[in-house]
C-alpha positions, 0 to 999 in steps of 0.5 A: 518487476524488481526485487529487494531481499526476495520481495517484489516491487513493480517499477511502475508504482509510487511508494510510501516506503515508511508505510509500506504502501504503493499507489498507482494512478489509473486512467480515470484519474483515481489512484489505486492503493495497496500494501507492498509485499514487504509490508505483507511479509512483516504483517503475516497472514492478514485476517481482517481488512476494514476500510473507511467508507466510500466518500470519506475524505482522507489526508496523506499519511493518515489512516484510510483503512485498518489491517489485522493479522494474527500478530499485528493490527495497524493502519493503512496510511493514505499515500495521497489525500483525497476521497475514497472512491472504491473499496476492494470488496474481494479483500473485505471478504478474503483479507488473505488475498492481500498477501497472495496478490498485493499488487494485483487482486489484493489491492485495497482501495481507490482514491479520487486524489485532491492534489496528486501532483503535490502529494505524489512528489513525496512518494518514490519510484524506480531505483530510488524506491528500491534503495530506500526499501533496502535501507529500511530492511537493513535497519529493520533487520529483515531477512527477506520475503 
């Protein structure tokens, strides 16, 4: 696990840095999507999570869900396009789980990607992701998680 300003970033994930979203391809061909620890820190304690319904087609960079904290409401942007295959009912029932375990039990939804190879080319991993998150945190004046 790598860290930037005390925010965790697992090195095996794909990241949409601007949207503070991660993606993980699964063995069954789906892609699990979640918020980064940085995104959770910016939002504060989450109190609501509402995903688009299973079966809904989403485009990369477009909203696939909405999260709400006491100070912010915003979209969760799909890192890749595809059909929503599953929604994490645990975070529907307990949105705070997103803050507690953003890379584990706090995952948001799973997509059946329509063009993983093409769409994932726009996501970053490893050292490139860490460099971009550091630049974004610096530009945002973010002190740390």
